[in-house]
C-alpha positions in Angstrom: 93.0 82.4 97.8 89.6 82.7 99.7 88.7 86.1 101.0 88.3 84.6 104.5 92.1 84.0 104.8 92.5 87.7 104.9 91.4 87.7 108.6 94.3 85.5 109.6 97.1 86.7 107.3 99.6 89.3 108.5 102.7 90.9 107.0 105.6 88.4 107.7 108.0 91.5 108.2 106.2 93.7 110.6 103.1 91.6 111.5 100.7 94.6 110.2 97.3 94.1 108.7 97.0 93.7 104.9 94.9 95.4 102.2 93.6 93.3 99.3 93.6 94.5 95.7 91.8 91.9 93.4 92.8 91.8 89.7 91.1 88.6 88.9 88.3 86.7 90.9 86.9 83.3 90.2 83.6 81.9 91.8 84.9 81.4 95.3 88.5 82.5 95.1 90.9 85.6 94.3 93.0 84.3 91.4 95.2 87.3 90.9 96.0 90.5 92.8 98.1 91.6 95.8 98.2 92.1 99.4 99.8 95.3 100.7 100.9 95.9 104.3 99.2 98.9 105.8 102.3 99.5 108.1 105.4 98.8 106.0 103.8 99.0 102.4 105.4 95.8 101.2 103.3 94.1 98.3 102.8 90.4 98.3 101.5 89.0 94.8 98.6 86.5 94.5 99.1 84.4 91.5 96.9 81.5 90.4 95.2 81.8 93.7 98.3 81.4 95.8 99.7 84.5 98.0 103.4 84.5 97.9 104.0 85.7 101.5 107.9 85.5 101.3 109.8 88.7 102.3 111.2 90.5 99.3 114.8 89.4 100.0 113.8 85.7 99.8 111.6 85.7 96.6 
């Protein structure tokens, strides 16, 4: 996932802004980490550079 995507991503549940926590970063991409909603505190994992933006009940 590129950092620039953070500007356009929003929580699919409440449309809130997301905080980024990076666990592993490559040259130009975030390979592992999580996005956390500032409003409802739901976490979305980033695995192999892909953010899983499905709501928890659909994962």
